[in-house]
Each structure stands twice: as structure tokens, then as C-alpha cells.
C-alpha positions as CSV (number, residue, x, y, z in Angstrom):
1,M,-38.0,11.9,26.9
2,L,-34.7,11.4,29.3
3,K,-33.6,7.9,27.2
4,I,-33.8,10.0,23.9
5,I,-31.7,12.8,25.1
6,F,-29.1,10.3,26.4
7,M,-29.3,8.6,23.0
8,L,-28.5,11.6,21.1
9,R,-25.8,12.6,23.1
10,A,-24.2,9.5,22.5
11,M,-24.6,9.5,18.8
12,T,-23.7,13.1,18.9
13,T,-20.2,12.2,20.5
14,A,-19.8,9.3,18.7
15,D,-20.1,11.7,15.8
16,D,-17.5,13.9,16.8
17,T,-14.9,11.2,17.5
18,L,-15.4,10.0,14.2
19,A,-14.9,13.9,13.0
20,R,-12.4,14.6,14.8
21,P,-9.0,14.4,12.7
22,D,-6.2,11.9,13.7
23,R,-3.4,14.5,15.7
24,T,-0.5,11.9,15.4
25,I,-0.5,12.0,11.7
26,P,1.1,15.4,11.4
27,I,3.4,14.1,14.2
28,L,4.0,11.5,12.4
29,K,4.7,13.8,9.4
30,G,6.9,16.1,10.8
31,L,9.3,13.6,12.1
32,V,9.5,11.3,9.3
33,L,10.8,14.8,6.9
34,L,13.2,15.6,9.7
35,L,14.6,12.1,9.3
36,V,14.5,12.1,5.7
37,M,16.2,15.7,5.2
38,L,18.8,14.5,8.0
39,P,21.4,12.9,5.5
40,G,21.4,15.9,3.6
41,L,21.6,18.0,6.3
42,I,24.7,15.9,8.0
43,T,26.2,16.1,4.1
44,A,25.9,19.7,4.3
45,V,27.4,20.2,7.5
46,D,30.0,18.0,6.6
47,F,30.7,19.9,3.2
48,A,31.0,23.4,5.4
49,Q,33.6,21.8,8.0
50,H,35.4,20.2,4.9
51,M,35.1,16.9,6.1
52,L,34.1,15.1,2.7
53,G,37.6,14.2,1.9
54,A,39.7,15.2,-0.9
55,K,36.6,15.0,-4.0
56,P,33.8,16.4,-1.7
57,I,31.7,17.0,-5.0
58,T,32.5,13.0,-5.7
59,E,31.2,12.3,-1.9
60,I,28.3,14.4,-2.5
61,I,27.1,12.2,-5.5
62,H,27.7,9.1,-3.6
63,R,25.8,10.1,-0.6
64,S,22.8,11.7,-2.8
65,G,22.6,8.5,-4.9
66,D,22.8,5.9,-2.2
67,W,20.4,8.1,-0.1
68,S,18.0,7.7,-3.2
69,I,18.0,4.6,-3.9
70,R,17.4,3.6,-0.3
71,L,14.2,6.3,0.5
72,L,13.0,4.7,-2.5
73,F,13.1,1.2,-1.0
74,V,11.9,2.4,2.1
75,S,8.9,4.2,0.3
76,L,8.3,0.6,-1.7
77,L,8.4,-1.0,1.9
78,I,5.5,1.0,3.1
79,T,2.8,-1.2,2.0
80,P,4.1,-4.5,3.5
81,L,4.7,-2.7,6.9
82,R,1.0,-1.6,6.9
83,Q,-0.1,-4.6,5.8
84,V,1.5,-6.9,8.6
85,L,1.7,-4.6,11.2
86,K,-1.6,-3.1,10.5
87,A,0.3,0.1,10.4
88,H,-2.4,2.0,8.3
89,K,-1.1,5.6,9.4
90,L,2.5,4.7,7.3
91,V,0.7,5.6,4.1
92,S,0.4,9.3,5.2
93,V,3.9,9.2,4.9
94,R,4.4,7.2,2.1
95,R,4.6,10.5,-0.3
96,I,7.3,12.3,1.8
97,I,9.7,9.3,1.6
98,G,9.1,9.0,-2.3
99,V,9.7,13.0,-3.0
100,A,12.6,13.1,-0.8
101,S,13.9,10.2,-3.0
102,F,13.8,12.2,-5.9
103,C,15.0,15.3,-4.4
104,Y,18.6,13.3,-3.8
105,I,18.4,12.1,-7.1
106,A,18.6,15.7,-8.1
107,I,21.3,16.5,-5.8
108,H,22.9,13.6,-7.4
109,L,22.4,15.1,-11.1
110,V,23.4,18.7,-10.0
111,G,26.3,17.2,-8.2
112,Y,27.7,15.3,-11.4
113,M,26.6,18.8,-13.5
114,A,29.3,20.3,-10.4
115,D,31.6,17.8,-11.2
116,E,31.7,18.5,-14.8
117,M,31.9,22.2,-14.0
118,F,28.5,22.5,-15.7
119,N,29.5,22.0,-19.2
120,L,25.9,20.8,-20.0
121,A,27.2,20.2,-23.5
122,K,29.7,17.5,-22.0
123,V,27.4,16.4,-19.4
124,A,24.2,15.4,-22.2
125,S,27.1,13.5,-24.4
126,E,28.4,11.6,-21.2
127,I,24.7,10.8,-20.5
128,L,24.1,9.5,-24.2
129,L,27.1,7.5,-24.4
130,R,28.0,5.8,-21.0
131,Y,25.5,3.2,-20.2
132,Y,25.2,3.4,-17.0
133,L,24.7,7.3,-17.1
134,T,22.1,6.4,-19.4
135,I,20.4,4.3,-17.4
136,G,20.6,6.3,-14.2
137,F,18.7,9.3,-15.7
138,V,15.9,7.1,-17.4
139,G,15.6,6.6,-13.2
140,L,15.9,10.3,-12.7
141,I,13.1,10.6,-15.2
142,G,10.9,8.3,-13.9
143,L,11.4,9.6,-10.0
144,A,10.4,12.8,-11.4
145,L,7.2,12.0,-13.1
146,L,6.2,10.3,-9.9
147,A,6.9,13.2,-7.6
148,A,5.2,15.5,-9.9
149,T,1.9,13.1,-9.7
150,S,2.3,12.9,-6.1
151,T,0.1,15.7,-5.0
152,D,-3.7,15.5,-4.4
153,G,-4.6,17.5,-7.1
154,M,-3.1,15.0,-9.4
155,V,-4.4,12.4,-7.8
156,R,-8.1,13.6,-8.6
157,R,-7.4,14.6,-12.3
158,L,-5.5,10.8,-13.1
159,G,-8.1,9.0,-11.3
160,G,-7.5,6.3,-8.5
161,K,-6.8,3.4,-10.8
162,R,-4.7,5.4,-13.4
163,W,-2.9,7.0,-10.6
164,K,-2.2,3.3,-8.8
165,K,-0.9,2.0,-12.3
166,L,1.3,4.9,-12.8
167,H,3.0,4.7,-9.5
168,R,3.5,1.1,-10.3
169,L,6.9,2.3,-12.0
170,A,8.4,2.4,-8.8
171,Y,9.1,-1.2,-9.3
172,P,11.0,-1.0,-12.3
173,I,12.6,2.4,-11.3
174,G,13.9,0.5,-8.2
175,L,15.7,-2.2,-10.9
176,I,17.0,0.7,-12.6
177,A,18.7,2.3,-9.6
178,V,20.1,-1.6,-8.5
179,V,21.7,-2.0,-12.2
180,H,22.9,1.9,-12.2
181,F,24.2,1.0,-8.8
182,F,26.2,-2.1,-10.0
183,M,27.4,-0.7,-12.9
184,Q,28.9,2.6,-11.3
185,T,30.8,0.5,-8.8
186,K,34.1,0.0,-9.5
187,L,35.2,-2.6,-7.3
188,N,33.2,-3.7,-3.9
189,V,30.2,-4.7,-5.2
190,S,28.6,-6.0,-1.8
191,E,26.4,-2.5,-0.9
192,P,24.9,-3.0,-4.5
193,T,24.4,-6.5,-3.8
194,I,22.5,-5.5,-0.6
195,M,20.3,-3.4,-2.2
196,A,20.2,-5.9,-5.1
197,G,18.7,-8.6,-2.3
198,L,16.7,-6.0,-0.6
199,F,14.7,-5.4,-3.6
200,T,14.2,-9.2,-4.5
201,W,12.3,-9.3,-1.4
202,L,10.3,-6.2,-2.3
203,M,9.2,-8.0,-5.3
204,L,8.8,-11.5,-4.1
205,Y,6.3,-10.0,-1.9
206,R,4.7,-8.3,-4.4
207,V,4.6,-10.9,-6.7
208,W,2.8,-13.4,-3.6
209,E,0.7,-10.8,-3.0
210,E,-0.6,-10.2,-6.5
211,F,-0.7,-13.5,-7.2
212,L,-1.2,-16.0,-5.2
213,S,-2.6,-14.4,-1.6
214,R,-2.9,-11.0,0.0
215,K,-3.8,-12.4,3.5
216,S,-1.3,-15.2,3.2
217,V,1.3,-13.5,2.3
218,T,1.4,-11.2,5.7
219,T,1.8,-14.8,7.8
220,L,5.1,-15.8,9.9
221,W,5.9,-18.2,7.7
222,A,5.7,-16.7,4.5
223,L,7.7,-13.7,5.4
224,I,10.4,-16.3,6.7
225,L,10.5,-18.1,3.3
226,L,10.4,-14.8,1.6
227,A,13.7,-13.7,3.5
228,V,15.4,-16.9,2.7
229,A,14.3,-17.2,-0.6
230,A,15.9,-13.3,-1.0
231,A,18.9,-14.7,0.7
232,L,19.4,-17.3,-1.6
233,I,19.0,-15.4,-4.8
234,T,21.6,-12.9,-3.4
235,V,24.1,-15.6,-3.0
236,A,23.4,-16.9,-6.6
237,G,23.2,-13.2,-8.0
238,E,26.7,-12.5,-6.1
239,W,28.2,-15.8,-7.8
240,A,27.1,-15.1,-11.1
241,Y,28.0,-11.6,-11.2
242,Y,31.6,-12.6,-10.4
243,A,31.6,-15.1,-12.9
244,I,30.2,-13.4,-15.7
245,F,32.2,-9.7,-15.2
246,T,35.1,-10.4,-13.8
247,G,38.3,-12.6,-13.7
248,I,37.8,-14.1,-9.4
249,D,37.2,-17.2,-9.1
250,A,33.2,-17.4,-8.5
251,S,33.3,-20.6,-6.4
252,L,35.3,-18.4,-3.7
253,V,32.3,-16.3,-3.6
254,L,30.3,-19.3,-2.5
255,Q,32.6,-20.4,-0.3
256,A,32.6,-16.6,1.8
257,N,29.1,-17.4,2.3
258,L,29.8,-20.3,4.6
259,T,32.9,-18.1,6.7
260,T,32.8,-14.9,8.7
261,M,36.8,-14.5,8.1
262,A,35.8,-12.1,5.3
263,G,33.0,-10.2,7.5
264,P,29.0,-10.5,7.0
265,R,28.4,-11.4,3.1
266,P,25.9,-9.5,1.5
267,A,23.4,-12.8,1.5
268,W,23.7,-12.8,5.5
269,I,22.8,-9.4,5.9
270,V,19.6,-9.3,3.6
271,L,18.6,-12.3,5.3
272,G,19.2,-10.4,8.5
273,I,17.2,-7.1,7.7
274,T,14.3,-9.5,6.0
275,L,13.8,-11.4,9.0
276,L,13.4,-7.8,11.3
277,L,9.8,-7.6,9.7
278,P,8.4,-11.3,10.8
279,L,10.2,-10.7,14.1
280,A,8.3,-7.2,14.7
281,A,5.2,-8.7,13.8
282,A,5.8,-11.8,16.3
283,L,6.3,-9.3,19.1
284,W,3.6,-6.9,17.8
285,R,0.6,-9.0,17.2
286,P,0.0,-10.3,20.7
287,I,0.2,-6.8,21.9
288,E,-2.2,-5.5,19.2
289,A,-4.4,-8.6,20.0
290,W,-4.1,-7.6,23.9
291,R,-5.5,-4.0,23.2
292,K,-8.3,-4.9,21.3
293,R,-9.2,-7.3,24.0
294,S,-9.0,-4.3,26.5
295,A,-11.0,-1.8,24.6
């Protein structure tokens, strides 16, 4: 009889443990929410203190556009991070990051409208006539669609499969964002090139996962190979850009990647950033294995 009582008590305790919500997730969500709001808060403070230069509205437009692209790419990075580091809780913050990306692109548009003195007819005509604005506006509409369908209610209405297919639009929207970034940059295209290289890594990871093997893509050798491939494609893309769209001798771009005299080139920055994931995995996996053995 006592044995049965103890067994029932143990089962009840186990059920309570399974039913108990993970209290770290609200903390994680709050921290991520604060982090995604931080660039906007800093920009607001800088604006209030007249620290945005001679053209504050233009600076707001640039900052908000940059952060929209960065956060979009971070949201796409959640899946690789979750799979490589077994950090499954990160799924809970992907929605926050994605919606924040839309909020910044909305500020980007409002900033542009303010720069045009809210002359909506002129804004509309500029969007229609200037290709890079048209492309950017298409990306904004896409992010608005993803933000509007990011709620739990919309997931239930659309169904899991249709919702996932719809939210795969984040990848073509990422491509649109990179193209818009390149087209609106007048002189130094280093930052758009870096973003293009990082987007290339995200796409390479996705293609490997989808068509080769979800398991092998998370191995250290695969992650290192993807980092090197993304860096080499960045070099090729930068060379092609200067060869096609500028009068600069494109061979000089290739030579610049072999020296540090002009500072770190985009390809090296892409390589450094993308190698952080296999480095993190190499450090974390032994710790995780030790934790499981000790449990």
C-alpha cells in the first residue's frame, strides 16, 4: 500500500513538473524586446538632443532602414541557432524580432514622408518612378503581411502548413532588402555587401537543410564550409558590382581583399561573423554533453 502511495506521489510530482511553465521564457522575451527597442530609443534621444547632424530626418531614415534589415536577418538566424546550439527557447522570441523589423521599416517610410513634408502625392509618385523606392516598398508590404499574420490567432486560421509557407516569404523579402540597400547607397557599398554576404550564408544554410541533410548542416565542418563559401561569394559579388556598375577597376577590389591597408574588407567581416556559430557550437556542445551526463 505504501509502495502504491509513493508511486502515485512520484507520478503527480512528474506531472506537475511537466505542466509547470518555463519561467525563463518571459524573461527572455522581455530582454529581447528591450534589445530590439534600444536602437529606436537611442535615435529618439539623439533627435531630442540635436545629435543627428544637419539632416536629422535623413539620419532617422538611414538608421531605421539599417535596423530593419539587421533584425530581419536576426529573425532568419533563429532557426540555425536553435538547431546548431539546441537553443529551442529562441523560437519564442522570433516573432518579437520579426515584428520589430516591420516597425523599423514603418518608421523608415514615415521618415521619408516627413522628409517630403507629408506630400503624399509626391511620395506616391516617387515610389512609382524610382526603382529602388518601388523595390523597398514591396519589401515593406511583405513585412507588413508577415507582421499581420504573426499572431496565434492567424496561425490557427491559416493552419500550420499554410502559415509556414507564407512566412517563407521572409527570404525573398531579405533579398529585396539587400537589393534596395545597394540601390539607395550612393558611394561606399561596404555595408550592403556585408549584408549581402550574410544573407548568402542564410540561404546556403537553408538550401543545405532543405535539399541535403538537416542533420549534417549542423556539423562543425559544414558550418565552417558554409562560412568560407559565403565569404568567397561575397568577394565575387563585390567584384561583379564594381565591374558592372562603376568605372573602378574591379581587379583592385580583388587585390584589396589580400591586404589590410584599406581596413577589413566585407568578405573578411562576413567570414568572421559566420565563423562565430561553429565556434559557439564547439564551445557549447561539450558543456551541454557534460550537463546531460550530470543530470
